[in-house]
C-alpha positions as CSV (number, residue, x, y, z in Angstrom):
1,M,0.0,0.0,0.0
2,A,2.8,2.5,0.8
3,G,4.4,1.7,-2.5
4,T,1.4,2.5,-4.5
5,I,1.2,5.9,-2.7
6,R,4.7,6.6,-3.5
7,H,4.1,5.5,-7.0
8,K,1.0,7.8,-7.4
9,I,3.0,10.7,-5.9
10,A,5.8,10.1,-8.4
11,I,3.5,9.9,-11.3
12,M,1.8,13.3,-10.2
13,I,5.2,15.0,-9.8
14,K,6.1,13.8,-13.4
15,K,2.8,14.9,-14.9
16,R,2.6,18.4,-13.3
17,D,6.3,19.1,-13.4
18,Y,6.6,20.2,-9.7
19,L,10.3,19.7,-9.7
20,A,10.9,22.4,-12.5
21,K,8.5,24.8,-10.6
22,L,10.5,24.2,-7.4
23,V,13.9,24.8,-9.1
24,C,12.5,27.9,-10.5
25,L,11.3,29.2,-7.3
26,V,14.6,28.6,-5.5
27,L,16.6,30.2,-8.4
28,A,14.2,33.3,-8.2
29,T,14.6,33.6,-4.5
30,I,18.5,33.4,-4.8
31,L,18.4,36.0,-7.6
32,W,16.2,38.3,-5.6
33,A,18.6,38.1,-2.6
34,Y,21.6,38.7,-4.7
35,I,20.0,41.8,-6.3
36,T,18.8,43.3,-3.0
37,A,22.2,42.7,-1.3
38,G,24.2,44.5,-3.9
39,R,21.9,47.4,-4.4
40,T,23.1,50.8,-3.6
41,E,21.1,53.7,-2.6
42,T,21.6,57.5,-2.8
43,L,20.8,60.2,-0.2
44,R,21.0,64.0,-0.5
45,F,21.6,66.2,2.5
46,R,22.1,70.0,2.9
47,V,25.3,70.9,4.7
48,P,26.2,74.5,5.8
49,I,29.4,75.8,4.0
50,M,31.7,77.4,6.7
51,P,34.6,79.8,5.8
52,R,37.9,78.8,7.5
53,N,41.3,80.2,7.9
54,M,40.3,83.8,7.2
55,P,42.9,86.4,7.7
56,S,41.8,88.6,10.7
57,S,42.0,91.7,8.6
58,L,39.4,90.4,6.1
59,A,35.7,89.4,6.3
60,V,33.2,87.6,4.1
61,S,30.4,89.8,2.8
62,D,28.6,87.4,0.7
63,M,28.6,83.7,-0.6
64,S,26.8,82.5,-3.7
65,D,25.7,79.4,-1.8
66,R,25.4,79.1,2.0
67,N,24.7,75.4,1.9
68,A,26.2,72.6,-0.1
69,I,24.3,69.5,-1.4
70,L,26.0,66.4,-0.2
71,I,25.4,63.1,-2.1
72,A,25.9,60.0,-0.1
73,E,25.8,56.5,-1.9
74,G,26.2,53.1,-0.4
75,K,24.1,50.2,0.9
76,R,21.1,51.1,3.1
77,E,22.6,49.7,6.3
78,H,25.6,51.8,5.9
79,L,23.7,54.9,5.2
80,K,21.6,54.5,8.3
81,S,24.8,54.8,10.3
82,I,25.7,58.2,9.0
83,N,25.9,60.9,11.7
84,M,25.4,64.3,9.7
85,K,27.2,66.1,12.5
86,S,30.4,64.4,11.6
87,I,30.3,65.8,8.2
88,R,31.2,69.3,7.4
89,A,31.7,71.4,4.4
90,Y,34.1,74.4,4.3
91,V,35.9,76.9,2.1
92,N,39.5,77.4,2.9
93,L,40.1,81.2,2.7
94,E,43.8,81.2,4.0
95,N,45.0,83.0,0.7
96,A,41.8,85.0,0.2
97,V,42.1,88.3,-1.7
98,I,39.6,91.2,-1.7
99,G,37.0,90.8,-4.2
100,S,34.6,88.1,-5.6
101,R,36.3,84.8,-6.5
102,E,35.5,81.1,-6.7
103,Y,36.9,78.8,-4.0
104,P,36.6,75.0,-4.0
105,V,34.4,73.5,-1.2
106,R,36.1,70.8,0.7
107,L,34.5,68.0,2.8
108,E,35.6,67.1,6.4
109,K,34.3,63.6,7.6
110,E,34.7,61.8,10.8
111,Q,33.4,58.3,11.5
112,V,32.0,57.8,8.1
113,P,32.0,54.0,6.9
114,E,34.5,53.3,4.1
115,E,31.7,51.7,2.1
116,I,30.0,55.1,1.7
117,T,31.0,57.4,-1.1
118,L,30.5,61.2,-0.5
119,S,30.4,63.8,-3.2
120,L,29.1,67.4,-3.6
121,D,26.6,68.5,-6.1
122,S,28.7,71.7,-6.7
123,N,32.4,71.9,-5.9
124,N,32.9,75.5,-6.0
125,V,31.3,78.6,-4.3
126,T,31.7,82.3,-5.1
127,V,32.9,84.1,-2.1
128,T,33.1,88.0,-1.8
129,V,35.7,89.0,0.7
130,E,36.2,92.7,1.9
131,Q,38.4,94.6,4.3
132,K,37.2,94.1,7.9
133,V,36.3,97.4,9.8
134,E,35.0,98.3,13.2
135,R,32.8,101.3,14.1
136,W,31.2,102.5,17.1
137,V,27.4,102.9,16.5
138,K,24.9,104.9,18.8
139,V,22.0,102.9,20.1
140,I,18.7,104.7,19.4
141,P,15.6,103.0,20.9
142,V,12.5,102.7,18.9
143,I,9.3,102.5,20.9
144,E,6.1,101.5,19.2
145,G,2.6,101.6,20.4
146,T,0.7,104.0,22.6
147,V,0.5,104.4,26.4
148,R,-2.9,104.4,28.1
149,K,-4.3,107.6,29.5
150,G,-3.1,108.1,33.0
151,K,0.1,106.0,32.6
152,G,3.4,107.5,32.5
153,G,5.7,107.4,29.4
154,I,8.8,105.2,29.2
155,D,12.2,106.6,29.7
156,R,14.1,106.2,26.4
157,M,17.6,105.8,28.0
158,V,19.6,102.8,26.8
159,F,22.6,101.2,28.3
160,P,25.1,100.9,26.7
161,E,24.7,104.1,24.7
162,R,27.0,102.8,22.0
163,V,28.1,99.4,20.6
164,K,30.9,98.3,18.5
165,S,30.0,96.9,15.1
166,A,32.6,94.8,13.2
167,G,32.5,93.1,9.8
168,P,32.9,93.7,6.1
169,K,33.2,97.3,5.1
170,S,30.1,97.5,2.9
171,L,27.8,96.1,5.7
172,V,29.3,98.1,8.6
173,D,28.9,101.3,6.5
174,S,25.3,100.5,5.7
175,I,24.4,100.7,9.4
176,D,22.7,103.9,10.3
């Protein structure tokens, strides 16, 4: 009796070709796992661009872009481990000259897995550098609104009376 059941199962397997279907299913699963494991993903982040090594007699008055677009490529599990605080974009202004000029944007990265590739959408930024000036400015309070009847006015005295303003010449000169 057990022999006849086995014989019937063997005939059914041969008729319906279950062996070929099983082999196809196993191969499809292996192929899916291979493709999923090797797939890389791309993430985009905005990172502020910081000026560095600026001579003390100069100041930045304008930058064409304040943020850089950082492109990170790698496997999903590696991308999840990125700490954005450990990646910084900067412009080295050690040899800066007065005027507008393009400077390369550099990346500084700490504790980023080697499997992740980092690049920038734009590798240059236009920076306007000016002479740094200082000026004392008188503080004039501006009081808005009205005082109810029967209430006293507000004393318009301010302490300190003057403050020192320092920065690029064009911006400091524009202060009234």
